[in-house]
N, C-alpha and C positions, 0 to 999 in steps of 0.2 A: 504492499500499500501506498509506503515512503516513496516508491518511483511513481506512482499514480499521482497524488500530489504532495510535490514538493515540501520539505520540513520547515524551510525557510518561511516559503510562501505561508503556510500552516502558523506559524509563529505571530507574523503581522497581522493575520487577520484575529486570530484570537485577540491580539492587543487591541483591535478596534472592535472588537464584539466589545471587550472591558472597559474602553471608554464610552459606549454607548449605551449600557447596560444601567440605565436609570427605570424607575417606574414598577419594582416588585418584578415578583416573578413572570407574571403574564407580560409584562413590557420585554423582559430580558429574553423569553421564549421568543418572543415576536421578533427580534433583532436578530436572533439567531438563525429563524425561520426564512425571514428576510435575506440574510448574506449568504448560508451555507446551503439553503434549499433552492430561491429562488436567482439568487445574483453568482453564486459560483458553481452551482449543479454541483455541489460535492456530495450530497446525500439525499436521497429520494422522499418524496412525500412520505411514502408510505415507511419506510425505515426508521423516518425521525420521528412519526409516530409511536412506532412501536417503542422507542427509545423513550420517548415521552412518559409513557404507560409504565415502564419500568420503573422510571425513576419516581414516578409520584405514588409507588408502592412502598418506596423507600423514607426512611427517617432523615430528615436533613433538607436543606435548600433544594428542590428539584431544581432549578436554572441552572444551579452549579454543577448538579450531578448530571444535567444532561451534556454541558457542556464537556466533563472530562469524559463521559460516555463516547461522544462523537470523537474526541481527541485521541482516545485509545482505540477506537473503531480505525483510525487511518493511520495511527502511528507507535500503536502498544502504548507500553507503560509511560515511554518518555512523554509521548503526545499526550496522554491523559494528564499528565501532571504538569506540562506547559498549561494547555487549557484551564485546568481547575487553577494555578497560581495566579495566572493573569487575568483569571475572571474576578479574584478578589482583590489585584495589589492595588491598582486605584483607590477601592473604597479603603484599603488597609491604612494609605497613605495619608488620603482627604481627613477620616475618621480621627487619626493621630492626632492632626493638626488641630481639627475642632474640639476634642476633649480636653486637649492643652489648653485653648483658647477659653473654655468653658471654664475649665478651673482653676484658671488664672486671672480670667476676668470678668466671669459671670456674675461678680456681685457689683460691679461697676451699672449705676443707674439705667443708660440707656442702653447699654448689652442684656441687661437686665429685660427692659421693654421689648427687644426684640425676641427674646427667648418667650415672654409671657405670650406675642403675638404667635410665636411658632408654637407653642404647645396647643393652644385654642384651635389652630388650623388641623393639628394632628387627630384630636377629637373628630373634626369630621371624615377625615381620611380613614379612621377605625370605622365610622360608621356605614362610610362607603362602601368598604370592604366587605362588611355583614351584608350589605344589600347586594352586592355584586355577586358573593359568593353561594349567597343563598340563591340567589335566582337560577343558578346555576347546579346548586346539589339540591334541592329541595323538591323534586319533582314528582312525589307522591307524599298520600297523607302519613305514611309511615316515616318516611324520611324527616318531615315536619316533627312528629315526634320525638323521634330522638333528637333532634334537634333542642325541641324542648326539654327534654328529660336531661338533656346535657347541662343545659342552661341551670336546671335546677341543682342539680347534682353537684355543679361547681361555685354556681353562686349564692344558694342556700344552706346545702349541707356540706360544703367545703371537701368535696371528696377530692383526691389527687388526680390531675391531669392525666399521668398515664394510666393509671385506672380506667378514666372518663374512656381513651383511647381506646384500652384494650376491649373494655367491656361491648362498646360500640362493634368493635374490627368482631368479634365473637357475634352479637346477634346477626350481623349480614354475613358473615360466613355460614350459619346454620339457618338462617331465613332463607337463602337461596336455593334451600334444599325443601323447604316447606311452601313457600311462596315468592317465588324469584320477579315474579312482577312487584312487588313491592319496593327492588332496591333498580328499579329499571333507571335511575341515575347514576349509575357509576359511570364514569369518566371514561369510557370507553371509545375508541376511532374505528373506523372500516379501514382496515389495513390495505386492502385488496392487493391488486399483484406489485411486483417490484419495479420500480422504475430504472430500468436498464440504461437509460440517456445520464443519470446520475454516475459519477465515478465511481463511488465506492460501491454503490448496488452493481456496475459493469462489472467490477473486479472481480465480486463476489459471485457473479453467476458463471465466471470461469472456473475460480477454486475460491474455497472458505480458507482464508490465510490459519495457522496455526493457533495462534494467538486467541480467535474466536470460538475455537473448538472446543467442548468442554473438557475438562484436565482435574480429576480429584486431587492429585500430587500436587498441581499447582496451585490450585486451591487454597491447600491447608497450605503450603509455603508464603503465600501472597499475603495470607490471615495471620500467620505467625507474624511474619516481618513489619507485614503494616500492623498489627495491634501494639508492637514493641516500638515500633517509631511513636505511634501515637500516644501510649501511655508513659511511656520516657519520661517527660517532664515534671508529669503530675508524681510518679516516683522516687525523682529526685529530690521535689520539693516534698514530701512526705518523711523521706527518710534524712532530708537535710535541716529542713525547717519544723517539722512536726504538725499532726493532722490540724492543730488550732489556726496554724499560720493564715493568712490571707492568700496567699499565692497556691497555697494547698487547697484552699477551700474554693480558689479560683477556678484550678484544673477538675477539682472532683464535682462541681457543679456545673461545667460545661458540659464535660465527658458524659455525664449523665444526661444531660439535654438531648447530646447528639444522639443517643440511641432509642429514645422517647419522641423524636420530633413531627412526630407525621403529622398531615394536616397542611402543612407550610407555616409560613414565618408569623402572620397574624396568630394563628394557634397555639405555637411556643410564645410568644409574647406576653400570653396570658399568664402562662406558667411561670415565666421568668420575670417578670415584672414583680410578682406577688412574690417569688421567693428571696428576690434580690433586696425588695424593699420591705417586707414585713419577716421575714426568715432572717437575713442575713445583713440585713438596714446597712445596706452599702451605701444606699440614696434616698432621696423621696420621690414619692409619686409623680410631681413636676418635673423631676428631674430625668426619669423615665419619656416621662414626653417629650423632653427636648432631645435625649439621646435619640428618640424613635424619629424626629425631626430631621436630626442629623443624617441618619440611615436612611430614610426617604428622598433628603438632597443630594447623594453620593452614588455614584457609579458601585455596584456590586450589590449584593443577595442585602434582601433587608436585614436579616438575621444578624449581619453585620454590627447590629447595634449591641452585639457582645462586647465588642470592644470599647465603646464606651461605658457599658457597667463594670469590665473588668479595668479601666483606666479609673474611674472613679472609689472603684472599690481598694485597688493598691494605693492612688494617690492619697488616700486619706487614712491609710494604715501601713505606712513605708516601711517602719522598724527602722533601721541603720542606713536605709538608701535613702538618697535623695527624692523628694515626693516626686516630681516630675520623671525621674528614672523609674521609680518603683511604679508608677502610671502606667509609663511605656512599657513597662517588662509585665507587668499587669494585661495591659489592653492584647500584647500580642500572644501572654499566655491562653488567653480566653480563646481568640482568632484560631489558634493552634488545635486545641483540642476540640472546637468546635466541626473546624473546615478539614481536617483531615482524616476523620473516619468516612466522609465518603468517597474519597480514594481507593477505602479497601473494599465498600459494597460495591463498586463497580469494577473492577477489576477482579475480585473472587465471581460475582454474579452476573457480569455483562455476557459468558459463555452461555449462560443457562437463561438467558431473555427469552426466546419463544415459547418454552414451556413456561414459564410464569405469565407471558401475557395471556395465553389462552386460555389461562384457568378462571374459568366463571366468576367459582364461592370467592375468588381473591379479589375481584372486581367487585363482588356485592359487599364483602368485607371492607373495600376501601369509599364503595360509596355509602356505605354507614357511618366509616368514620369522617368524611369529609362533611355528612350532617351534622354529626356531633361537632365538629367544630364550629360552625357555624354559631350553636349554642355557646362555645366557648368562647367567640370571639364577641358574640355578645356580651358576655360576663366582662371582658376585655374593656368595652368599649363602656359599662356600666360604671366599672371601677375606677376607670380615667376620667369619667364625668365628675362622678361624685367628689374626687380629689380637687377635679380643675375648679369646678362652679361653686364650690360652697368654701365659705373663710373656713381657717381653725385647720388645728394641724391633723386632727380626726376626719376633718371635711363631712360634718353632721350636715345632710342635706333638710333643714328648714329652711322657711321662709325667709327668716332674718339673718341669713348665713350666705345665703345666694351673694356672689361675684360679680357683679351686674355687668360691669365692664369684660370680663371673662365670657359670659353669655351672649352678650353682644356679637363680641367676635367670632366667637364659636358659630352663633346662627347666622351671621353673614358667611362664614366659609362653607357651612351647610347650604346656604341660598346658592353660592356661587359654584358648587361643583355637583349638587343634583337638581337645580332649576337651569343655570345657564350653562353645566356642562365645560366647567372652567377646570382646566390641566391641575393635577395635583399641586407641580412645581410653582406656577404662578400664584395660586392659593397660598401658599405657604409662604412666597417671597411678600404678597402684600399682607397677610395676617403680621408677617415680622414687621414690618414698615410701619403697621398700621399701630404695632404694638410700642414701638421708638416713638412715633408722633404721639401718642397719648403720654408717654413719660414724662414727654419735653413740655405737655401741656398742661399736666397734674404734678407730674413732680415724684411720682412713685408708682409703683403697679401693686 
């Protein structure tokens, strides 16, 4: 395959994809489709959708995994590594800078105004995600019921996010045998016939490369080596610094998240935000909104917000290190723990894609999980809303505690996005500017 698509061309193309990867997973997948399928003709529509379906079955950011998969398909392991690293590199750099700016200057008045407006707009973005994903996922009454149960389970009963995902998956998997029509919302695609005009498809029609053929010995070798690379920083922090150290906690938390993050970035954010704020106390609810706003406006996966969380956690608990250095290391460690596992999933499972994609029970399970995710994201929106729109440390939702400027800005952002279809980034920018103007006029936020 390296002869069919020159490796150097692939490197530059993946750098271009990374630079244009704004707008969450939907926008990132659209960029890859336009460049790789329509423009370059490296991969056919059918195979692209096969790969996407497989990545949607995996924990972790599906757009990142799709890039790794296609890179691996063309140029084996080195191709997957280049595609995956370049996909997150621009965000790693820009989020590192933004995290430092927030830590250093976030308490300066006009900067607080900017972040105040940003938080209000992010709440509108999360609500838009609830509606968008809900329209796509809740195609039957059974799926609507699963979404409602998931919301009650996490918002009222405070059940753990991984348990909700597992329960929904089991319901879908079992329900497919009882009443498959209940789970008709599974995100399947008609794959049709292979497009042999695309470079990869044409090459595969002649001969399937050895790295695409299933091999148990190779799978075990990759899993062992990949797992060792992934968990090495965690082990080093644990044995050198102890279980209670902030770097160990960052590595454990993000490593755990990497294996339960089914359902996309917004679903993970609900779990991550509550854990980082309420359990670890690394930052405040409004700061999670700031971090999410940073991730929304920088290239790369939305879940890169883990870098901001890791930065702030270590910045505030630096030990003997300089706070900025500690924060930088904490952010990088969070990204490592989150984004190394997808390479393992792809390199181990890629050769078995056809068997997985054709399994209807797995698609039904994914359908149920996606429905549950709608309820989980709604919980995230409510949790953010309570903490943003009401005064007080606890954010008690009473009429006297309403933060009217925040409410006005949030409603303006909702109106812009829902009624006038204004894009996410212009809405975030406009609300940030409005927040700064409000500070200049009133002198406080």
